[in-house]
N, C-alpha and C positions, 0 to 999 in steps of 0.2 A: 893372490886373488882370493877374495873372501867366499866362504861357503854360502851357497844360496839356501835361504830358509823362508818358508811361507809365513805370511801374516797370521793365518789361521793357527799354525803350530805355535807361534809366539803367544797368541791370544789364549790358547788352551793351557800353555805352560803357566802363564801369569794367573789364569783363573784357578789353577790347581794350587799354586803357591800362595795366592791371596795376599794378605798383608805382608807376607815375607818376600814378596816379589822385588827383586832388583835385577838390573841387566846382567850382572855377574851370575846370579843364581839361575836365572832363566837360561843363560848360555850353558851352564853346567848341566842343567836338567835335560836340555836338548842336545848336549854334546856338540854345540855349535860355537862359532866364533862370536865374541862379544860385539865386534863391529857390525856383523850381519844382524845380530839381535837388536842393536841400537837403531840400525836403519829401519828394521821392521817396526820397532816401537814408535819411531818418529812418524812413520806412515800411518800408524794407528792413532796418532795424535793423543797419546796417553801421557800422564805426568812424568816427572823426572825420575831418574834411576836411584836417587837417594831416598825416595819415599816409596810407599806402596804404589804400584804402577797401574792398578786396575780397580775400578769400582766394583764392589762386591755383588751388587745386583746384576751388573752386566756379566760378571764372571759366572754367576749362577746360571744365567741363560746360555752362556757358551758351553758350560759343562753339561747342561741338559741336551744340547745338540751334539755333543761328542760321543762317539760310539763307546759302549760300556767297557769293552776290552781295552781300548786306548786309554780311557779315563782311569781304569784300575792300574794299568801299567805306569801311568804318569804319577799317580798318588804313591805307588810303591817306591818308585825311584826318588820321588820328592821326600819320602820319609827318611831314606838313607842319606840323601843330600843334606837335609836339615839336621839330622843327628850328627853327621860328620862335621858340620859347621857349628855345633854347640848350641843349637836352639833348645828352648825349654822342653821338658818332657810332654807337656800338654800340647804344644805345637806339633811335635813329632807324632804324638799319639793320634791326633786328628787325621793325619795322613794315613796312618796304619788302618784306622777304622774305615776311612773312605775307600781304601784299597781292599778291605775285607780280608787281609792276609797279614801275617806277621812272621815271616820266615827268617828274619835276621836273628842272630844269637842274642842281641841286646833288646829285642822287641818286648819280651815279656816284662822285663824290669821297667822299661819306659812306660808300658801300659799300666802296670801296677802303681807306679808313682803318680801318673795322671789320674788314675781312679781314686787314689787317696785324696788328691786335691779336689776332685769333683765331689766326693762325699763330704769333705769339710765345707764345701760351698752349697751343700744340699742339692746337688745336681744328680739325683738318684738314677734317672734313666740313662744319663751319659755315663755314670760310673758303672752301671750294669753292662752297658755295651763294651766299655773298656775291659772290664773284668772277664766278660765272656770271650773276647778275642784273646786275652792273655791266657785263659784256660786252654783254648785251642792251640795256642802257640807253645804251650808247655808240654813236655813229654814225660817228665819225672812224675810218677804217681803221687808221691808225697806233696810235691808242689801243686799238683792239680787238686788234691784234697784240700790243701790250705786255701786255694783260690775259690773252690766251691763253697767253703765255709764263709768266706768274705762275701760271696754272691748271696748266700742265704741271709746273712746279716743285713746286707743292703736292701734286699727285697722285703725282709721281715718288718722293717719300719713302715712299709706301705701296707702289706697284708701278710700276716704270719702263717701262710698256708703250708701244709705238709704234702701238697700235691704238685709241687713245682719240680721241674727237671733238676734244679740244683739241690733241693732237699733230698731227692732220690740219689743224687751223686754222693752226698754226704753219708747217707746210710750205707751205700755200697762201699765207700772208702772205710767206714768203721768196720764193716764185716770183714773186709780184706786186711785190716790192720795197717792201713796206709796213712792214717791221719797223723801229722807230726805232733809230738808231745805238747808243744806250746799251743796247739789249736784244739786239743781234746776238751779243755774246759768249756769252750764255746759250743762244741758239738754236743756235749752232755746236756747243756742247758736247752738247746734247741730240741733235742730228742725228748727230754722230760717235759717240756712245754706241751708236747703233743701226746704224752703218755706212752712213748715208745720205750717201754721198760726194758725189754731184752737188748735192744741196741744200746741203750744208755748203760746197761750193766757191762756190755762188751767194751764200750769206750772207757768206763771206769776201771775195768780190769786191765786195759792197755796202759792207762795212766798209772795204775798201781805198779806196773812192771817197768815204767819209764823212768827217766831221770827227772826228779821233781825240780831241780834247779833250772831246767829248760822252760818251765811253765809258770814259775812263781812270778809275781804274787797272785796271778789268776787262780792258781790251785788253792791258795789260802782262802780266797773268797769262795771258790767252789765248795770246799769242804765245810765252811761255816754255813753256806747256803743250803747244802744238802742236809745238815743237821737240823736246820730251822724250817725248811720247806718240804723236803723229801726224806724224812727220817728212816723209812724202810731201806732206802738205798744206802744211807749212811751206815745203818746197822749191818748191811751186807758187805760193806767195804771198810771194815774197821782197820785193816792193815794200812790202807791209804791214809786214813784219818790219823792213825797213830804216827805214821812217818811224817806227815805234815806237821803234827803237833810238836815233834822233836826238833824240827828245823827252826833255827833262830833267824828270823828275817832281819836284813840289814836295816839300821835306823837311818831314815832319810829326813832331810829338812822339810821336804814337802811330800809326804807319803802319797802313793798312788791311790786312786779311788778304791781299788780292790783291796789294798792293805787296810784302809780305813773301814771299808765295808765288812771285811773279815773280823776286825776288832769289834765292830759295832754289834754284829749278829752273835758273835761268841759271848760278848759281855751280857747282852740282853737275855740269852738263854742259859747263862750260868750264874746269874744273880749279881751282876755288877750293880753298884748303886745307880739309881735311876737318873740322878743329876749328871753323872758321868756319861751315861748313855745319851742323854739329851745333848750334852755339849759335843760329843763325838758326831752325832747325827747332824747338828748344825754346822760343824766344821766341814763335813763331807759335802753337804748341800751348798755351802757358801764357796768352797774352794774349787769345785769341779763343775764344768758346764755339761749340760745335757748333750749326749752323743751316743752313737751306736754302741760304743765300748763302755759307757757309764750308766746306761739306762737302768740296768739291773741293780747297780749299787745305789743309785739315787732313789729308786723305788724302795729298796730295803731301808734306807734312811728315813723316808716318809713313814713307812710301816712302823719303824721303831718309835717315832714321835706319836703315832696313833696309839700304840700299845702302852706307852708311858703317860697317856692321857694329856699330852700337850696338843690338844685338839685345835685350838686357834692357830698355833704355829704350823701344824700339819696342814690345815686348810689353806693358810697363806702360801705355803710352798706348793701345794697342789695347784693353786691358781696360777702361780708364776710358771711352773713347769708346763701346765696345760697351755698357757698362752704361747710359750716358746715352741712347744710341739706343734701347735696350730700354725704359727708363723712359718715354721720350717716344713710344713706339709708332711707330717709324720703321723698318720692315723693310728698306728699301733701304739705309739707313745701316748697319743691323746686318750686312747681307750684305757691304758694302764692308769694314768693319773686321774682320769674321770672316775674310774672304779675306786681308786684310793680316796678320792674326795667323797664319793658316795658312802664309803665305810666311815669316814670321818664325820660326815653330817648325821649318819645314823647314830653314832655314839654320842653326838651332841644332842640327839633327840629331835633333829629337824627332819621330819618325815618327808615333807614335800621336796626339800632340796636333795635328800638322799635318793628319792625316786627319780628325780630329774637327772641326776648325775649317773645313776645306774643305767638309765635308758640310753644316755649318750655313750657310755662305755660299751654297751651292747650293740651300738649302731655305727661306731666309727669304722669297724671292720666287720666282715661277715662273722656271725657268732660261732659258726663251726670251725673257724680258724683260731679261736681264743684258747683252745686246749684246756688244760687243767685249771688255768687261771680264771676261767669263766665262773668258777665258784665264788669269786669275790663279788662281781657285780650282780649275779643272780641272787646271792644271799642278801645283799643290801636291798634289792628290789622286792624280793618276796617278803622280807621283814617290814619294809615300808608299806607295801600294799596290805599286809595283814593288819598293821597298826591303823591304817586308814579304813579298815572294814571292807576292803575290796577282796574278799576271799576267793571269788571265782577267778579273778585276775591273778592272784597269787598262786592258785592251783595250776593255772595255765603255764605260768613260768616254771613251776616244778615239773611240768610234763616235758620241758625241753630235754632233748638228749644231751647227756654230759658224759665225758670220758670216764670209764671205769677207774682208770688210774687216778682220777681226782681224789678218790677216797684213800689213796696211798700218799696223799700230800696234805700239807697244812691247809690248802684251799678248800678241802672237803669239810673241814671243821665248822666254819661259819655257815656253810650250806646246810649241814645237819642241824645246826642251831636254829636257823631260819625255818627249815622244814618242820622241826618239832614245834616251834611256836605257832606256825600255821595250823598244824594238827590240833594243838591245844585250843586255838581260837575257834575252830569249827566243831568242837565237841568230841574230838577223837583222842581223848586223853591217854588211852591205852597205847595207841600208836605213837603218840608223842613221847611217852615214857620209854618205849623201846628205842626210839630215835636218839633221845638224850643219853640213854645208857650206852648206845653204840659210840656216840661222840666221846663220852668219858672213857670208854674202854680203849679207844684209839689213843687218846691223849696220855693215858697211863702207860700203855704199851710203848709209846714213842718217847717216854720220859719228858713230856711236854705239858705236864699237869699244872698250868699256870692260870690263875683267875683272870689275868688281863687278856688272855687269849680267848677262851670261851668259858664262862662260869657254869659249867655243866651241872654242878651239884645244886645250884640255885634253880636251874631249869628242871631238874628231877623233883626238887621240892615243890615247885609250882604244879607239876603234873600230879604229884601225890595229893596236893590240896584239891585239884580239880576232881580227883577220884574219891574225895572225902576221907582220905587216909592221913589224918593230922599227925599221928604218931611217927610215921615214916618221913613225912615232910619236915617235922621238927628235928628228927635225927640227922637228915641230910644237910639241912641248912646250918645246924650247929657244927657239923663236921667241916663245912666250908669256913665258918668263923674260926674254928680251931686251927685250920691250916694257915689262915691269915695272921693269927696271933691276936688280933684285935680288929673289931669292925671298922675302926677308923683308918686302918692301914691301906684300904683300897675301897673304891666306890662300890664294888660288888658286895662289900660288907654291909652297906646300908640296905641293899636288896635282901640280904639274908635276914636282917632285922625285920624288914617289912613282911617277909614270909613267916617268920616266927610269930609276929604279932597276930597273924591270922589264926594261930593255934592257941593263943593266950586268952585269958579272961579280959573283960572290957577295960578294967583299970590298968592292968599290965600292958594291954594293947596300946593305950595312950602313951605310956612311957617309952615303949619300944619304937613306936612310930615317931616320937619326938627326936629320938636319937637318929633314926633313919633319915629324918628330914634334914638334920644338921649335916649329915654326911652327903646327902643329895645336893644340898645348896653349894657345897664346895666341890662336887664331882663333875660339874660341867655339862650334865645331861638334863635338859629342860623337861624331857619326857618323863624320866624317872622322878624328877621333882614334882611334876604335876600328878603322877600316880600316887606318890606317898602323901602329898598334901590332900588329895582326895580321900584317901583312906584315913588319914588323921582327922579330917573333917567329919567323916562318918563316925569315927571313934568318939569324938567329942560330943556328937549328937546322941550317941548311945549312953553317955554318962550325964546327959541333960544340959550340956553347955552349948546351947543353940547359937548364941551370938558368935562364939569362937568357931563353931562349925561352919556357919555361913561365910565368915571371912576367909577361912581356909579353902572352902570349895570354890569361892569366887576367884581366888588366886589360881587354883588348880585349873579352873575352866579357861581362864585367860591364857595360861601356858599351853594347855592342850590344844586350844584353837590356833595359837601361833605356830605350834608344831605340825599341825595337820593330822593329829591323832584322832580321827573321827570316832573310833570305837570307844576310846576313853572319854571323849567329849560327850558322847551319847549317854554313857553311864553317869557322868557327873551331872548332866542336865536332867536326869531322871526321865528320859524318853520325851522331853519337851522339844518341839520343833525349834530349829535355830536357823539363822540366816545362811543361805548358801554361800560358799566361799569359792575361791578360784580352784580350778582343777588341780589334781596332784602333780601333773606335769605341765609346765608352761609350753611344752611343745605339742600338746595334744590337739590344739585347735589352731586354725589359720583363718584370718578375716577374709582373705581372698582365695578362691579355689582355683583349681587347674583350668577351669573353663575360660579364665581370662587370658590364657596363653594362646599364642598362635600355634598352628600345627608343627612348625619347625621347632619352636621353643619347647613344646610339649615332648617331642621326640628326644631332644637333647636332655631334658629334665628327667625323663623316665629312665634313660640309660645311666645318668648320673646317680639317680636314686638306687639303682641296682649295683652300684659300686664301680662302674666303669670310669677309668681315668680319661682325661681330656683327649689325649692322643688316640686312645682306643675308640672314643666316641667319634672323633674326626674320621678315623679309618672306616668305621662302620657306616657312617652317613656320607662319606666321600666329600667332606668339607675340610676346611683348614682348622687348626687348633685355635687360631685367633677368633674364628667365627663361633666356635664352641664357647669360648670365654665370653664373647659378647652376648650370646644367647643366655648363658647362665646369669650374667649380670642383670639382664632384663627379667629373668625368671625370679631371681631373689627379690627384685624391686616389686614386681607384681604380686608375689605371694607374701611379701612382707616378712621374709625370713632372713636370718643372719649368716647361716653357714650351710655348706653342702649336705651335711648329715641330716638336716631337718627335712630334706626332700623325702626321706623315707616315711615321714608322717603325712605327706600329702598324697604320695602315690603308693598304692598297695604293692609290697614286695614280698618275696618268698619268706615264710615264717622263720626259716633258719637264718636269714640274713638281716632281719629287722624285728624289733620289738616295739609295739605301740603301747602307749601309756593308757589308752582307753579301748574299750571293746564295744 
């Protein structure tokens, strides 16, 4: 006689198993006889036992009506049943998450495997849920620390906050010395991003005492990254760097991104030929896809292309990586590569594009979460605003709070450079001179005195010229040329010649400016070319060659206008009025305002503008995620904008989380 079983129990079991439902599995889950289950299924008039037995929508309704405790027990038993029958980790993990418990000895491993797959498919929320349950299912402190670091990395691509529960867990694990050696490099990078100097030193001290072979090649990249980005930390941990330098990494047919990244940064900062650096950077960017584990190395490769003046190549890679980051919904990655593109555009002399990209970088994630890296986009934006003559806006950006630790990193150097040029532009040459000297002092102390990083001697020479001190200006600019070996060795040599020309007589000035023009034409910066052409035109006018002067100033004016360098253009035009051009940021105005939105659309748009994710908006307004997406689609169409981040320019947000291009 077969065991009696109700249709509702069979329906609940099939709803829990979902697509995995078969008569056999339902019977095992309910500890019932297959014949009894088949009879109940027949009465339910559901499909065959060889296929999924239950429609998912019907199953969802049944589960909603099932008591919570019964539902959790069924999911818990289903997880073990599916695991024992060899189902994939993702299928088993779904049951564990639904049960909200993972008490089986194999549960943590299953959850971690499923989380890795979810991350590979850019399912961040799902990955976080899986990792969080794995953390709770794990008792070993080292394993918990490793999972906490994976959680921080997963959340970091959405918003790199240092106020999350998982970031706090990582700091606590570092203090307790519980982080596994292989995970310490990641912990150091997250800690230094937020300027957590003491915790980073603790982690580096633990790495110094650990077994390096457990963490390589990530340690190789970490050491090279420390030397290039956080030199004070590298100087405090010479023992670690020396041990890493003695280690001979194994030669691989396809080196990991960390091995290539380490070779790239080490070569750039130790004088490897530039062509080799460029080749290595291209290899790294070509062979490795953007991912949570590669974003730092790919950013380093782009930075190397910028520093070696391969600006068109750097811009192309920034475009490609930005598009991929946007497609994969990774705002932090978008912020990083928008900032790198801003720096690239600034070095190319494209003021408008640099400002646009810097604004995007500062708005993809809340600015207070950008840590010490914020120096990159702020420097680009301040420099662009200064060149555009928008000094009040530049000053407002310099008033933003930045981490003190930024000035113990490479990211503080371009910030000081931009700050000094703003001070110079508004007539505060004494302050500018102190700022430039501070930048030079740091670069020399850190053994990073490279003209391609920040040409601080040229900056000091410009400050001396503004103060009327030609003798000191000539001395410092000449010193820059001496270090280069020849003016033609680097595009900053042309700037030195231009500065020296300002201290020379009118005939020598023409000769120096001609040489500076030749270097500027090959240097790739339209703004510097416009500047030197304008000065050469003035020099020809001073010696009576008015036809040549007019031709040169006409070319300089065209270049300055195309760059968006309003201050230079104003000088070249001799204070004559000129036609108004497009705003410095293409995001600063919108043809249609928020008044065109319905009340529901406006509520959704305002929450999105403040950085809320779709599921958070849905929870706050008690609507479905699908409804949020539909509202946002209509909002974009009505406001004629292309992406979520542009909402910050339509709706006023907190000054720390958004930067507007106009005031």
